[in-house]
N, C-alpha and C positions, 0 to 999 in steps of 0.2 A: 885931790884925785890921785889915787895910787897908780903906779906904772904897771900895766899888764902886758907890755909889749914883749914880743918874742926875742928877748935878749937873755943869753944864758947867765944864770946866777949860781953861786955856790949853794949847796944843799946840805943840811944836817938832818939826821933822823935818829929817833930813839924810841924805845918801847914805852907804851903808855897803858897802864892798867886802870880800869874804872869799873864801877858797880852799877847795876840796874836798880830800879826802884824796888824790885822784889828780891834783891840780894845776890843775883848772879854776878860773878866777876868775869869781865871781858878783858881781853888783851889785844891791844892794837899797836900801830906804829904811826908816829907823827913825823911828817916830813915838813921841813921849814926852809924857806929861802934865806939867804944871808942878808936880808933887808926886811923892813916892815912888810908883812904880807898884804897883797892886794885883796885877798879874800880868804876865808877859812872854809875848807871843803870837807864834808863828810862823804866818804865813798862807801855806800852800802852795797855789799856783794850779792851775787846771785846764789840761789840754792845750790849747795854742794860745791861752791867755788871758794877756795881759801884766799885769805887776804894777800898772800904772796903772789898770786896771779896778777895782781894790780900794781905790783911794785914799780915797774918801769913807767907805767902811766902816771902814777903818783909822783915819781921823781921828775918826770917831764913837766907836770903841772907846777911843781915847786921851782924847778930850774929855769924853765922857759916862759912861764906865765906868772911867776911871783906869788904863788898861792901856798898857804899852809894846808896840808892834806892829812886826814886821819883815815887809815885803813884799819880794819879790825875783823876778828872772827866772831860769828854768832856763838852763843853759849853752847858748850859741849863739843865744839869743833876746833880744829886747827890749834892755834896758840891759846885759845880760850878753853881747851879741853883740860879736865882735871881728874879724869878717871875713865874706866871702861865705858865705851859708847852705849852698851846695853843698859847702863845705869843712869843715863842722862834723861832727865825729865824735862822735855821741851817740846813745843809744837810750833807750827808755822806762825801762829799768833805771837808767841814769845819773841821769835826772831824778827817778825815784821812790824811789831809795835814796840814792845818794851826795850829790846836791844837797840833798835834804831834810834829811839828817843834818847836812850842813855848815851849813845855816841854823840848826838848833837849837844847834849848838856856838857859832855866831856870837852869837846873842842871849844865850846863857848868859854869854859873856864880857862883853857890853855891859851886861847887866842882871842881875848876880849877886844871889843872896840873896832871890829872890822866886819864887813858884810859876810853873811853866811850863805853858802851854796850847798846843795845836795846833788850828788851824782849817784844815781841808782841803777844798778844792772839787774834786770829781770825783777826778782822779788824786791830788790833795793828801791824800786820806785812804785811798786804795785800797791802798797798799803799806806802810802803817805796821806792820801785823802781821809784815812781812818784815824790819823794820829792827832794828838794835841800839840801845842807849843810850836806853831808854825808861823806866827805873826812876824818874826824877824828874819825869815828865810827870803833871800833876794832872788835866787835862781834855783830852778829844779831842772836837771838834765836826766831824762830817762833813756836808757839804752836797752833795746830788746826786751821791753817790759810790756806786759799785756794781760788780759783776762781770757783764758783759753779753756775750751772743752775738748775732750779727746777726739771728737769728730771734726774739730776745726783744723786739724793737721792735714796737710796734703799727703796723698799717697806718693811713694811707699812708706814714708815716715809714720803715717797713721798706724800701720801694722805694728811698728816698733812700740808706739805709745800704748796701743791696746794690749799688747803682750806685757808691757811694763806694769800697767795699772791693774790688770785682771789676772795675771798669771805669775810672771817672774818676780815682780816687786813684792806682792803679798806673801808668796811662798818664802822668799829669801828673808823677809822681815820677821815672819813667824818663826823660822828656823834659827835665826841668829839673834833675835831680840833687838835688832836694828837693821837698817838697810845697808848691806855691804856694797856701797857704791864703787869702791875701788876694785873689788873682785869682779863686779859686773861691768866694769869699764864705763860707768855712768856718773863720773864725778867722785866726790869725797863720800865717805860713810856718813849716814844721816841717822839721828835719833829716831826711834820708832814713832814717837808722837808726831814728829815733823812729817814723816812719810805718810802716816795715816790721814792727817789733816790735809796735806797736799793732794793726796789721792781723792779724798772726799770732795774737795773743791773742783778738781779737774775732771771729775766724772759726773758733775752735776751742772745742768744748764743754768741753775741759779747761783753757781759758783759758791761764794762764802755766805750767802744770805742766811742759811740755817744756823750759822755760828755768830751772827750779829747779836750783840748784847753788851754786858759790862766789860768782858775781856776784849771783845773786838767791836769797837764802836762802828756805827754806820758811817759810810763815807760822807763827808761834808766839806768839800774843798772851798774855802773862802780866804785862802792866803793871797796876799798881794804879789807873790813871787811870779817872775817870768818863767813859764814852763815850756820846755821842748821835749817831746817824746820821739825818739828815733827808732824806726823800724827798718829792717833790711829785707830786700826782695828775696834773698836766699835763706832766710831764717825759717826752717820748717817747724821749730819748736814754738815760737811765737810769731806767726805770720803777721804781715802788716794789718790785716783786718782785725786781728785780736789786739794789736796796739791801738787801733782806732777805737775799739770798745772801751779800753781804759782811758783814752784821750777824752771821750765824752764825759767821764767822771770829772776830769779836770776842766772841762769846758774849752778844750783846745783842739786843733787839728794835728794829726801826727805828721812827722817828717819822714818820708819814705826814701831810703837811700839804696841805689843800685851800686854794688861794689865795683862793677866794671866802669862806671862813670868816673871812678877815682883811680883807675888803673889797677884794680885789685881783682884777683881771681875768685876769692870767696871770703865771706865774713861769717855768715851763719849766726848762731846764737851767742857765741862767746868770743868770736874773733876780733871784735872791735877794740879790745884792750891788748891784743897781741902786738909785739914790736914789729912784726912783719906788715901789720896794717896801720902803722903809725901815721900814714897819710890821712887817716880819718880823724885823728885826734884834734886838730884845729877845727874840723867841721863840727865836731860835737859841741864846741864852745860857741859857735855862731849864734847870734840872736835871731 
C-alpha cells in the first residue's frame, strides 16, 4: 500500500509530448514526487482553460499526496499550439475523446504499475462515459462537470449565455475564423470547430445525441472506478442540477458543495483549482 498521507515531498516536473491516435501532437507537463507515486493522475482541463491554470493543484497533488500528475493542453491550444488558431482543425469530440484517451496512454507509459486516476474539470469529465480503455481506471473525480442547455442557467447569467451562443460567439467566430476568447474575456481562444460543436450541444435539449456515431460513441459507463462528481452551489455555468444529469450517466449521485461551508466566499465554475480556494483540494479527494 502506497503512502498518500499529507506529508510534503520533493517534486520534479518536465515537459512531456505525446501523440493522439489520429496524429495530433499534444504537449503536457508531468509532475512527480521524489518517491514511488501513490497514483498516476491525468488532469483533463475545462474548455478554454490552459494547463498552466492547474499547475499549483498538480504540484500539491505530487508534493502532499504523493501522486504523479499529467497536465496538458488540447490540440491547437496552449503549449499544444503549432500554428494560427484559424487553421486548427479540431472539434469538441477531438478534445473530449481522442486527446483525453491519448493523455491516459501517455501517463500509463510514463508511470506504469500504479493505480490510474482521472481528475476532470468540466469537459474533462463530461465525455468519459463515451470513451474506450477505462478498465484500469481506479478513481474519477469530476469538478464542475455536467450536461447543460442554455435555458438551464439561472438568471442573470442566462442572458450572458444566450448572447454568447446566439449573437456574440457566432459573429466573432465567423469574423475571426476562431472564437477570440481572450478578447471577449471568456477564456482562451478556441478553434472554430470546437465552438460550433459546443454551441450545437448546449443549444439542444438532446445535447450531443445528434453527433453520436463512429467519432463520438454513445455513453456506456461500465468502469469499476469509484466516481465522485462535485458541483458548486454558486456555479452558474454548470448548476448542480446539470451535474446531476451527468451523474445519472455514471450511475452515481453528485456531491454538492457550498463554498461558505468551507469558509470560502466564492468558487463558481473555475475557482476550485485556484490557490485561494485550496481548502477545497482535500475535499475533492475524499471518497
